[in-house]
DSSP file (Angstrom, degrees, kcal/mol; ACC not computed):
  #  RESIDUE AA STRUCTURE BP1 BP2  ACC     N-H-->O    O-->H-N    N-H-->O    O-->H-N    TCO  KAPPA ALPHA  PHI   PSI    X-CA   Y-CA   Z-CA
    1    1 A M              0   0    0      0, 0.0     2,-0.2     0, 0.0     0, 0.0   0.000 360.0 360.0 360.0 140.9   11.6  -60.9   10.1
    2    2 A N     >  -     0   0    0      1,-0.1     4,-2.1     0, 0.0     5,-0.2  -0.457 360.0-102.8 -98.4 177.4   13.7  -61.5    7.1
    3    3 A E  H  > S+     0   0    0      1,-0.2     4,-2.3     2,-0.2     5,-0.2   0.814 117.3  56.8 -73.0 -22.9   15.2  -59.1    4.7
    4    4 A D  H  > S+     0   0    0      2,-0.2     4,-2.6     1,-0.2    -1,-0.2   0.925 110.7  44.9 -73.3 -40.5   12.7  -59.6    2.0
    5    5 A Q  H  > S+     0   0    0      2,-0.2     4,-2.5     1,-0.2    -2,-0.2   0.893 112.8  51.9 -70.3 -34.8    9.9  -58.6    4.3
    6    6 A S  H  X S+     0   0    0     -4,-2.1     4,-2.5     2,-0.2     5,-0.2   0.900 111.9  44.9 -57.9 -47.2   11.9  -55.7    5.7
    7    7 A E  H  X S+     0   0    0     -4,-2.3     4,-3.1     2,-0.2    -2,-0.2   0.920 114.4  49.7 -67.7 -41.2   12.6  -54.4    2.3
    8    8 A R  H  X S+     0   0    0     -4,-2.6     4,-2.4     1,-0.2    -2,-0.2   0.870 112.7  45.9 -62.5 -39.3    9.0  -54.9    1.3
    9    9 A I  H  X S+     0   0    0     -4,-2.5     4,-2.4     2,-0.2    -1,-0.2   0.884 114.6  48.0 -77.8 -33.1    7.7  -53.2    4.3
   10   10 A I  H  X S+     0   0    0     -4,-2.5     4,-2.7     2,-0.2    -2,-0.2   0.893 112.9  50.0 -68.3 -40.3   10.2  -50.3    3.8
   11   11 A S  H  X S+     0   0    0     -4,-3.1     4,-2.4     1,-0.2    -2,-0.2   0.929 113.4  45.7 -62.9 -43.6    9.1  -50.2    0.2
   12   12 A Q  H  X S+     0   0    0     -4,-2.4     4,-2.7     2,-0.2    -2,-0.2   0.863 111.4  51.3 -65.0 -38.3    5.5  -50.1    1.2
   13   13 A M  H  X S+     0   0    0     -4,-2.4     4,-3.0     2,-0.2    -2,-0.2   0.872 110.7  49.9 -64.5 -41.4    6.2  -47.5    3.8
   14   14 A A  H  X S+     0   0    0     -4,-2.7     4,-2.2     2,-0.2    -2,-0.2   0.905 112.2  47.1 -61.8 -43.4    8.0  -45.4    1.2
   15   15 A T  H  X S+     0   0    0     -4,-2.4     4,-2.4     2,-0.2    -2,-0.2   0.900 112.4  48.9 -60.3 -45.9    5.1  -45.7   -1.1
   16   16 A F  H  X S+     0   0    0     -4,-2.7     4,-2.6     2,-0.2    -2,-0.2   0.897 111.0  50.6 -61.2 -43.0    2.7  -44.9    1.6
   17   17 A G  H  X S+     0   0    0     -4,-3.0     4,-2.2     2,-0.2    -2,-0.2   0.848 111.1  48.9 -61.2 -39.4    4.8  -41.9    2.5
   18   18 A A  H  X S+     0   0    0     -4,-2.2     4,-2.6     2,-0.2    -1,-0.2   0.897 112.6  47.1 -65.5 -44.5    4.8  -40.7   -1.1
   19   19 A E  H  X S+     0   0    0     -4,-2.4     4,-2.3     2,-0.2    -2,-0.2   0.896 112.2  50.6 -74.6 -37.2    1.1  -41.2   -1.4
   20   20 A L  H  X S+     0   0    0     -4,-2.6     4,-2.4     2,-0.2    -1,-0.2   0.907 110.3  49.2 -63.2 -39.2    0.5  -39.3    1.9
   21   21 A A  H  X S+     0   0    0     -4,-2.2     4,-2.6     2,-0.2    -2,-0.2   0.910 111.9  49.5 -62.8 -41.2    2.7  -36.5    0.7
   22   22 A G  H  X S+     0   0    0     -4,-2.6     4,-3.0     1,-0.2    -2,-0.2   0.890 110.3  50.9 -65.6 -34.0    0.7  -36.5   -2.5
   23   23 A L  H  X S+     0   0    0     -4,-2.3     4,-2.9     2,-0.2    -1,-0.2   0.891 110.1  48.9 -68.8 -38.4   -2.5  -36.4   -0.5
   24   24 A R  H  X S+     0   0    0     -4,-2.4     4,-2.6     2,-0.2    -2,-0.2   0.911 111.0  50.0 -67.4 -38.7   -1.1  -33.5    1.5
   25   25 A R  H  X S+     0   0    0     -4,-2.6     4,-3.6     2,-0.2     3,-0.3   0.990 112.8  47.2 -60.0 -62.3   -0.2  -31.7   -1.7
   26   26 A D  H  X S+     0   0    0     -4,-3.0     4,-2.9     1,-0.3    -2,-0.2   0.895 112.1  50.6 -50.0 -43.5   -3.7  -32.3   -3.1
   27   27 A G  H  X S+     0   0    0     -4,-2.9     4,-2.4     2,-0.2    -1,-0.3   0.887 111.2  47.8 -63.1 -36.8   -5.3  -31.2    0.2
   28   28 A E  H  X S+     0   0    0     -4,-2.6     4,-3.3    -3,-0.3    -2,-0.2   0.923 111.5  49.9 -67.6 -42.0   -3.2  -28.0    0.1
   29   29 A R  H  X S+     0   0    0     -4,-3.6     4,-3.4     1,-0.2     5,-0.2   0.925 112.9  47.8 -63.6 -39.9   -4.2  -27.4   -3.5
   30   30 A R  H  X S+     0   0    0     -4,-2.9     4,-3.3    -5,-0.3    -1,-0.2   0.901 110.9  50.8 -68.0 -35.3   -7.8  -27.9   -2.6
   31   31 A D  H  X S+     0   0    0     -4,-2.4     4,-2.6     2,-0.2    -2,-0.2   0.909 112.7  45.5 -63.0 -41.6   -7.4  -25.7    0.3
   32   32 A E  H  X S+     0   0    0     -4,-3.3     4,-3.1     2,-0.2    -2,-0.2   0.947 115.4  48.1 -59.7 -47.6   -5.8  -23.0   -2.0
   33   33 A A  H  X S+     0   0    0     -4,-3.4     4,-2.9     1,-0.2    -2,-0.2   0.915 112.4  48.4 -55.3 -48.4   -8.6  -23.6   -4.5
   34   34 A F  H  X S+     0   0    0     -4,-3.3     4,-2.1    -5,-0.2    -1,-0.2   0.888 113.6  46.9 -63.7 -38.7  -11.2  -23.4   -1.8
   35   35 A E  H  X S+     0   0    0     -4,-2.6     4,-2.3     2,-0.2    -2,-0.2   0.881 112.2  49.8 -68.9 -38.0   -9.6  -20.1   -0.4
   36   36 A Q  H  X S+     0   0    0     -4,-3.1     4,-2.3     2,-0.2    -2,-0.2   0.890 112.1  48.8 -67.5 -40.5   -9.4  -18.7   -3.9
   37   37 A E  H  X S+     0   0    0     -4,-2.9     4,-2.9     2,-0.2    -2,-0.2   0.888 111.4  49.9 -57.2 -43.4  -13.2  -19.7   -4.5
   38   38 A R  H  X S+     0   0    0     -4,-2.1     4,-2.5     2,-0.2    -2,-0.2   0.890 110.8  48.7 -71.1 -39.6  -14.1  -18.1   -1.2
   39   39 A Q  H  X S+     0   0    0     -4,-2.3     4,-2.6     2,-0.2    -2,-0.2   0.887 113.1  47.5 -61.0 -42.3  -12.2  -14.9   -2.2
   40   40 A E  H  X S+     0   0    0     -4,-2.3     4,-3.0     2,-0.2     5,-0.2   0.943 111.6  50.8 -64.8 -46.0  -13.9  -14.8   -5.5
   41   41 A S  H  X S+     0   0    0     -4,-2.9     4,-2.5     1,-0.2    -2,-0.2   0.933 111.3  48.4 -53.0 -50.6  -17.2  -15.4   -3.9
   42   42 A R  H  X S+     0   0    0     -4,-2.5     4,-2.1     1,-0.2    -1,-0.2   0.895 113.0  47.1 -60.6 -43.0  -16.6  -12.6   -1.4
   43   43 A E  H  X S+     0   0    0     -4,-2.6     4,-2.4     2,-0.2    -1,-0.2   0.868 111.3  51.6 -71.2 -33.1  -15.5  -10.2   -4.2
   44   44 A S  H  X S+     0   0    0     -4,-3.0     4,-2.5     2,-0.2    -2,-0.2   0.929 111.7  46.4 -65.5 -41.8  -18.6  -11.2   -6.3
   45   45 A R  H  X S+     0   0    0     -4,-2.5     4,-2.9    -5,-0.2     5,-0.2   0.877 111.2  54.3 -68.9 -34.6  -20.9  -10.5   -3.3
   46   46 A R  H  X S+     0   0    0     -4,-2.1     4,-2.4    -5,-0.2    -2,-0.2   0.924 110.5  44.5 -64.7 -43.8  -19.0   -7.2   -2.8
   47   47 A E  H  X S+     0   0    0     -4,-2.4     4,-2.4     2,-0.2    -2,-0.2   0.876 112.6  51.1 -66.0 -35.5  -19.7   -6.1   -6.4
   48   48 A L  H  X S+     0   0    0     -4,-2.5     4,-3.2     2,-0.2     5,-0.3   0.970 112.5  46.9 -65.7 -48.0  -23.3   -7.2   -6.2
   49   49 A Y  H  X S+     0   0    0     -4,-2.9     4,-2.7     1,-0.2     5,-0.2   0.913 112.0  51.8 -57.9 -42.4  -23.7   -5.1   -2.9
   50   50 A D  H  X S+     0   0    0     -4,-2.4     4,-1.9    -5,-0.2    -1,-0.2   0.897 111.7  45.9 -62.9 -39.3  -22.0   -2.2   -4.7
   51   51 A K  H  X S+     0   0    0     -4,-2.4     4,-2.6     2,-0.2     5,-0.2   0.940 113.7  48.3 -69.8 -43.7  -24.4   -2.4   -7.6
   52   52 A V  H  X S+     0   0    0     -4,-3.2     4,-2.5     1,-0.2    -2,-0.2   0.914 112.2  48.2 -65.6 -37.7  -27.4   -2.7   -5.4
   53   53 A N  H  X S+     0   0    0     -4,-2.7     4,-2.2    -5,-0.3    -1,-0.2   0.893 111.2  52.8 -68.3 -36.6  -26.3    0.2   -3.3
   54   54 A G  H  X S+     0   0    0     -4,-1.9     4,-1.8    -5,-0.2    -2,-0.2   0.857 109.2  47.7 -60.3 -42.0  -25.6    2.1   -6.6
   55   55 A V  H  X S+     0   0    0     -4,-2.6     4,-2.3     2,-0.2    -2,-0.2   0.867 110.7  51.9 -68.9 -38.1  -29.1    1.4   -7.8
   56   56 A A  H  X S+     0   0    0     -4,-2.5     4,-2.1    -5,-0.2    -2,-0.2   0.863 110.3  50.0 -61.9 -36.6  -30.5    2.5   -4.4
   57   57 A E  H  X S+     0   0    0     -4,-2.2     4,-2.1     1,-0.2    -2,-0.2   0.885 110.6  49.0 -73.1 -34.0  -28.6    5.7   -4.7
   58   58 A D  H  X S+     0   0    0     -4,-1.8     4,-2.8     2,-0.2    -2,-0.2   0.886 110.4  49.8 -63.7 -40.7  -29.9    6.3   -8.1
   59   59 A V  H  X S+     0   0    0     -4,-2.3     4,-2.2     2,-0.2    -2,-0.2   0.872 111.2  49.7 -65.2 -38.8  -33.4    5.6   -7.1
   60   60 A A  H  X S+     0   0    0     -4,-2.1     4,-2.7     2,-0.2    -2,-0.2   0.931 112.6  48.9 -64.5 -43.0  -32.9    8.1   -4.2
   61   61 A T  H  X S+     0   0    0     -4,-2.1     4,-2.8     1,-0.2    -2,-0.2   0.943 111.5  48.0 -58.8 -48.9  -31.5   10.7   -6.7
   62   62 A L  H  X S+     0   0    0     -4,-2.8     4,-2.5     1,-0.2    -1,-0.2   0.857 109.2  54.0 -71.5 -32.0  -34.4   10.2   -9.1
   63   63 A K  H  X S+     0   0    0     -4,-2.2     4,-2.7     2,-0.2    -1,-0.2   0.909 110.3  47.5 -60.8 -45.5  -36.9   10.6   -6.2
   64   64 A G  H  X S+     0   0    0     -4,-2.7     4,-2.5     2,-0.2    -2,-0.2   0.935 111.7  49.9 -63.9 -41.7  -35.3   13.8   -5.3
   65   65 A D  H  X S+     0   0    0     -4,-2.8     4,-3.2     2,-0.2    -2,-0.2   0.899 109.7  51.1 -58.9 -41.6  -35.4   15.0   -9.0
   66   66 A V  H  X S+     0   0    0     -4,-2.5     4,-2.6     1,-0.2     5,-0.2   0.930 110.1  49.1 -61.9 -43.1  -39.0   14.1   -9.2
   67   67 A K  H  X S+     0   0    0     -4,-2.7     4,-2.5     2,-0.2    -2,-0.2   0.929 112.9  47.3 -63.5 -41.0  -39.8   16.1   -6.1
   68   68 A V  H  X S+     0   0    0     -4,-2.5     4,-2.6     2,-0.2    -2,-0.2   0.948 112.9  49.5 -58.5 -50.9  -37.9   19.1   -7.4
   69   69 A T  H  X S+     0   0    0     -4,-3.2     4,-2.7     1,-0.2    -1,-0.2   0.881 110.6  49.8 -56.8 -40.8  -39.6   18.7  -10.8
   70   70 A A  H  X S+     0   0    0     -4,-2.6     4,-2.5     1,-0.2    -1,-0.2   0.892 111.3  49.5 -64.6 -42.8  -43.1   18.5   -9.1
   71   71 A M  H  X S+     0   0    0     -4,-2.5     4,-2.0    -5,-0.2    -2,-0.2   0.907 111.0  49.2 -68.5 -36.2  -42.3   21.6   -7.0
   72   72 A V  H  X S+     0   0    0     -4,-2.6     4,-3.1     2,-0.2    -2,-0.2   0.954 113.1  47.6 -57.8 -53.7  -41.2   23.5  -10.2
   73   73 A A  H  X S+     0   0    0     -4,-2.7     4,-2.4     1,-0.2    -2,-0.2   0.851 110.7  49.8 -62.1 -37.0  -44.2   22.5  -11.9
   74   74 A A  H  X S+     0   0    0     -4,-2.5     4,-2.1     2,-0.2    -1,-0.2   0.842 112.1  49.9 -67.5 -34.4  -46.5   23.4   -9.1
   75   75 A Q  H  X S+     0   0    0     -4,-2.0     4,-2.5    -5,-0.2    -2,-0.2   0.930 110.2  49.5 -70.9 -40.7  -44.8   26.8   -8.9
   76   76 A A  H  X S+     0   0    0     -4,-3.1     4,-2.8     2,-0.2    -2,-0.2   0.914 110.0  51.1 -58.7 -43.8  -45.2   27.3  -12.6
   77   77 A R  H  X S+     0   0    0     -4,-2.4     4,-2.5     1,-0.2    -1,-0.2   0.912 110.3  49.8 -65.0 -39.2  -48.9   26.4  -12.4
   78   78 A D  H  X S+     0   0    0     -4,-2.1     4,-2.2     2,-0.2    -2,-0.2   0.929 111.4  48.0 -61.8 -44.2  -49.3   28.9   -9.6
   79   79 A T  H  X S+     0   0    0     -4,-2.5     4,-2.7     2,-0.2     5,-0.2   0.900 112.4  49.7 -62.8 -43.3  -47.6   31.6  -11.6
   80   80 A V  H  X S+     0   0    0     -4,-2.8     4,-3.1     1,-0.2    -1,-0.2   0.921 111.9  48.1 -61.1 -42.5  -49.8   30.8  -14.7
   81   81 A A  H  X S+     0   0    0     -4,-2.5     4,-2.1     2,-0.2    -2,-0.2   0.873 112.1  49.3 -67.7 -36.7  -52.9   31.0  -12.5
   82   82 A T  H  X S+     0   0    0     -4,-2.2     4,-2.4     2,-0.2    -2,-0.2   0.936 115.3  43.4 -64.8 -47.2  -51.8   34.3  -11.0
   83   83 A L  H  X S+     0   0    0     -4,-2.7     4,-3.1     2,-0.2     5,-0.2   0.921 112.1  53.3 -63.3 -42.1  -51.0   35.7  -14.5
   84   84 A K  H  X S+     0   0    0     -4,-3.1     4,-2.6     1,-0.2    -1,-0.2   0.907 110.1  48.5 -64.7 -37.5  -54.3   34.3  -16.0
   85   85 A A  H  X S+     0   0    0     -4,-2.1     4,-2.0    -5,-0.2    -1,-0.2   0.888 112.0  49.7 -70.6 -34.9  -56.2   36.0  -13.1
   86   86 A A  H  X S+     0   0    0     -4,-2.4     4,-2.1     2,-0.2    -2,-0.2   0.934 112.2  47.6 -61.4 -44.5  -54.3   39.3  -13.8
   87   87 A V  H  X S+     0   0    0     -4,-3.1     4,-0.8     2,-0.2    -2,-0.2   0.919 113.1  47.1 -63.1 -45.6  -55.1   39.1  -17.5
   88   88 A E  H  < S+     0   0    0     -4,-2.6     3,-0.4     1,-0.2    -1,-0.2   0.893 112.3  51.5 -68.1 -35.0  -58.8   38.3  -16.9
   89   89 A K  H  < S+     0   0    0     -4,-2.0     4,-0.3     1,-0.2    -1,-0.2   0.889 115.0  41.9 -65.2 -36.8  -58.9   41.2  -14.4
   90   90 A A  H  X S+     0   0    0     -4,-2.1     4,-2.8     1,-0.2    -1,-0.2   0.441  87.5  95.9 -90.2  -1.6  -57.4   43.6  -16.9
   91   91 A A  H  X S+     0   0    0     -4,-0.8     4,-2.4    -3,-0.4    -1,-0.2   0.918  83.8  50.3 -55.0 -47.8  -59.4   42.4  -20.0
   92   92 A P  H  > S+     0   0    0      0, 0.0     4,-2.4     0, 0.0    -1,-0.2   0.934 113.7  44.5 -62.7 -44.3  -62.1   45.1  -19.6
   93   93 A T  H  > S+     0   0    0     -4,-0.3     4,-2.9     2,-0.2     5,-0.2   0.915 112.0  51.9 -68.7 -39.0  -59.5   47.9  -19.4
   94   94 A I  H  X S+     0   0    0     -4,-2.8     4,-2.0     1,-0.2    -1,-0.2   0.899 110.3  49.8 -61.6 -38.3  -57.5   46.4  -22.3
   95   95 A A  H  X S+     0   0    0     -4,-2.4     4,-2.4     2,-0.2    -2,-0.2   0.880 110.0  51.7 -65.6 -40.9  -60.7   46.4  -24.4
   96   96 A D  H  X S+     0   0    0     -4,-2.4     4,-2.7     2,-0.2    -2,-0.2   0.939 109.1  49.0 -61.1 -47.8  -61.4   50.0  -23.4
   97   97 A V  H  X S+     0   0    0     -4,-2.9     4,-2.2     2,-0.2    -2,-0.2   0.903 109.8  51.6 -58.7 -41.8  -57.9   51.1  -24.5
   98   98 A E  H  X S+     0   0    0     -4,-2.0     4,-2.5     2,-0.2    -1,-0.2   0.966 111.4  48.4 -57.6 -53.4  -58.3   49.2  -27.9
   99   99 A N  H  X S+     0   0    0     -4,-2.4     4,-2.9     1,-0.2     5,-0.2   0.910 110.0  51.7 -52.5 -45.5  -61.7   51.1  -28.4
  100  100 A A  H  X S+     0   0    0     -4,-2.7     4,-2.4     1,-0.2    -1,-0.2   0.871 108.6  50.4 -60.1 -40.4  -60.1   54.4  -27.5
  101  101 A K  H  X S+     0   0    0     -4,-2.2     4,-2.4     2,-0.2    -1,-0.2   0.912 111.3  49.1 -66.1 -43.0  -57.3   53.8  -30.0
  102  102 A K  H  X S+     0   0    0     -4,-2.5     4,-2.1     2,-0.2    -2,-0.2   0.936 114.3  44.6 -58.8 -47.7  -59.9   53.0  -32.7
  103  103 A F  H  X S+     0   0    0     -4,-2.9     4,-2.7     1,-0.2    -2,-0.2   0.892 113.3  52.7 -67.9 -38.5  -61.9   56.1  -31.9
  104  104 A G  H  X S+     0   0    0     -4,-2.4     4,-2.6    -5,-0.2    -1,-0.2   0.886 109.2  48.3 -59.6 -44.9  -58.7   58.2  -31.8
  105  105 A S  H  X S+     0   0    0     -4,-2.4     4,-1.8     2,-0.2    -1,-0.2   0.866 112.3  47.9 -68.9 -38.3  -57.6   56.9  -35.2
  106  106 A V  H  X S+     0   0    0     -4,-2.1     4,-2.5     2,-0.2    -2,-0.2   0.942 112.6  50.6 -67.8 -45.5  -61.1   57.7  -36.7
  107  107 A L  H  X S+     0   0    0     -4,-2.7     4,-3.1     1,-0.2     5,-0.2   0.914 109.0  49.4 -54.6 -47.0  -61.0   61.2  -35.1
  108  108 A L  H  X S+     0   0    0     -4,-2.6     4,-2.8     1,-0.2    -1,-0.2   0.890 109.5  52.7 -65.7 -36.6  -57.5   61.9  -36.4
  109  109 A W  H  X S+     0   0    0     -4,-1.8     4,-2.7     2,-0.2    -2,-0.2   0.900 112.1  46.6 -57.6 -45.7  -58.7   60.8  -40.0
  110  110 A F  H  X S+     0   0    0     -4,-2.5     4,-2.9     2,-0.2     5,-0.2   0.944 115.0  44.4 -65.2 -48.3  -61.7   63.2  -39.7
  111  111 A I  H  X S+     0   0    0     -4,-3.1     4,-2.1     2,-0.2    -2,-0.2   0.900 115.5  48.3 -62.8 -39.6  -59.5   66.1  -38.4
  112  112 A G  H  X S+     0   0    0     -4,-2.8     4,-2.7    -5,-0.2     5,-0.2   0.936 113.1  48.4 -62.1 -45.9  -56.9   65.4  -41.1
  113  113 A G  H  X S+     0   0    0     -4,-2.7     4,-2.2    -5,-0.2    -2,-0.2   0.895 112.0  49.5 -59.3 -43.1  -59.6   65.2  -43.7
  114  114 A G  H  X S+     0   0    0     -4,-2.9     4,-2.6     2,-0.2    -1,-0.2   0.876 111.9  47.6 -62.7 -40.8  -61.1   68.5  -42.4
  115  115 A G  H  X S+     0   0    0     -4,-2.1     4,-2.4     2,-0.2    -2,-0.2   0.892 111.5  48.8 -72.9 -35.7  -57.8   70.2  -42.5
  116  116 A L  H  X S+     0   0    0     -4,-2.7     4,-2.2     2,-0.2    -2,-0.2   0.893 112.2  52.2 -70.1 -36.6  -57.0   68.9  -46.0
  117  117 A A  H  X S+     0   0    0     -4,-2.2     4,-2.5    -5,-0.2    -2,-0.2   0.941 110.0  48.4 -60.1 -49.8  -60.6   70.2  -47.0
  118  118 A A  H  X S+     0   0    0     -4,-2.6     4,-2.3     1,-0.2    -2,-0.2   0.875 112.4  47.7 -56.4 -45.0  -59.7   73.6  -45.5
  119  119 A L  H  X S+     0   0    0     -4,-2.4     4,-2.3     2,-0.2    -1,-0.2   0.868 110.8  49.4 -63.6 -41.3  -56.5   73.8  -47.3
  120  120 A A  H  X S+     0   0    0     -4,-2.2     4,-2.5     2,-0.2    -2,-0.2   0.909 111.8  50.4 -69.6 -39.5  -57.9   72.8  -50.6
  121  121 A A  H  X S+     0   0    0     -4,-2.5     4,-3.2     2,-0.2     5,-0.3   0.916 110.5  49.9 -59.3 -44.5  -60.6   75.4  -50.1
  122  122 A A  H  X S+     0   0    0     -4,-2.3     4,-1.2     1,-0.2    -2,-0.2   0.862 114.6  44.2 -64.6 -38.3  -57.9   78.1  -49.3
  123  123 A V  H  < S+     0   0    0     -4,-2.3    -1,-0.2     2,-0.2    -2,-0.2   0.867 114.7  48.8 -73.1 -35.6  -56.0   77.2  -52.4
  124  124 A A  H  < S+     0   0    0     -4,-2.5    -2,-0.2     1,-0.2    -3,-0.2   0.908 122.3  31.5 -70.4 -42.8  -59.1   77.0  -54.6
  125  125 A W  H >< S+     0   0    0     -4,-3.2     3,-2.2     1,-0.2     4,-0.4   0.659  85.6 165.6 -97.6  -7.1  -60.6   80.4  -53.5
  126  126 A G  T 3X  +     0   0    0     -4,-1.2     4,-1.9    -5,-0.3    -1,-0.2  -0.088  67.5  22.3  49.3-101.0  -57.2   82.0  -52.8
  127  127 A E  H 3> S+     0   0    0      2,-0.2     4,-2.2     1,-0.2    -1,-0.3   0.771 120.4  58.4 -76.6 -26.0  -57.6   85.7  -52.5
  128  128 A A  H <> S+     0   0    0     -3,-2.2     4,-2.3     2,-0.2    -1,-0.2   0.952 110.3  44.4 -64.6 -49.8  -61.3   85.6  -51.6
  129  129 A F  H  > S+     0   0    0     -4,-0.4     4,-2.9     1,-0.2     5,-0.2   0.926 110.6  54.2 -59.5 -44.9  -60.5   83.4  -48.6
  130  130 A K  H  X S+     0   0    0     -4,-1.9     4,-2.1     1,-0.2    -2,-0.2   0.892 111.8  45.0 -62.7 -41.8  -57.5   85.6  -47.7
  131  131 A S  H  X S+     0   0    0     -4,-2.2     4,-2.4     2,-0.2    -1,-0.2   0.889 112.1  49.9 -66.6 -40.6  -59.7   88.8  -47.6
  132  132 A W  H  X S+     0   0    0     -4,-2.3     4,-2.6     2,-0.2    -2,-0.2   0.906 112.5  48.6 -70.1 -37.3  -62.5   87.2  -45.7
  133  133 A L  H  X S+     0   0    0     -4,-2.9     4,-2.0     1,-0.2     5,-0.2   0.913 111.7  49.8 -65.4 -37.7  -59.9   85.9  -43.1
  134  134 A A  H  X>S+     0   0    0     -4,-2.1     5,-3.0    -5,-0.2     4,-1.1   0.913 112.6  47.3 -66.6 -39.1  -58.4   89.4  -42.8
  135  135 A H  H  <5S+     0   0    0     -4,-2.4    -2,-0.2     3,-0.2    -1,-0.2   0.879 113.1  48.5 -70.4 -37.5  -61.8   90.9  -42.3
  136  136 A W  H  <5S+     0   0    0     -4,-2.6    -1,-0.2     1,-0.2    -2,-0.2   0.823 114.7  43.5 -72.6 -26.7  -62.7   88.3  -39.8
  137  137 A L  H  <5S-     0   0    0     -4,-2.0    -1,-0.2    -5,-0.2    -2,-0.2   0.602 115.4-116.5 -91.6 -12.7  -59.5   88.8  -37.8
  138  138 A G  T  <5 +     0   0    0     -4,-1.1     2,-0.4     1,-0.3    -3,-0.2   0.793  65.2 143.6  89.0  29.6  -59.8   92.6  -38.2
  139  139 A I      <       0   0    0     -5,-3.0    -1,-0.3    -6,-0.2    -2,-0.1  -0.825 360.0 360.0-100.0 138.9  -56.6   93.1  -40.3
  140  140 A K              0   0    0     -2,-0.4    -1,-0.1    -5,-0.0    -5,-0.1   0.388 360.0 360.0-114.5 360.0  -56.5   95.7  -43.1
C-alpha cells in the first residue's frame, strides 16, 4: 500500500468515525426524545386516570346526595301524610269550636244588649225603678 491510499483510508476511517459518532449522538437524541415522549405519555395517562377517578368520585357523591335527598323527601311526605290525617281527624272538632265561638259571640251581644236595655230603663225611669227594686229586695 502506498501513502496515498493509506492517507485516503485514514481519511475515510476518520470520516466514518465522525459519521458514526454523529449517528451515536442522533441515536442518543432519539433515545432522549423517545424517553421524554414516553414520560409525557405516562404523565398524560396519569392525568387522564386522575380525571376519570375524579369523575367517578363525583358520580358516587351525587348518587349519595340523591339517596339522601330521596330519603328526606320520603320523610317529608310521611310527615305531611301524618299531619294531613291529624287535621282531617280534628276537622269536626275544629268546626264545633268555630260554631261555639259564633254562638258565644251572639250570646254576648244579646246579654250586652239586655244589660244596656236594663241600664237605659233604669236611667229613664230613675226613682220608680229604684223604689220597685227596694220593694222587691225588701229594703225600706
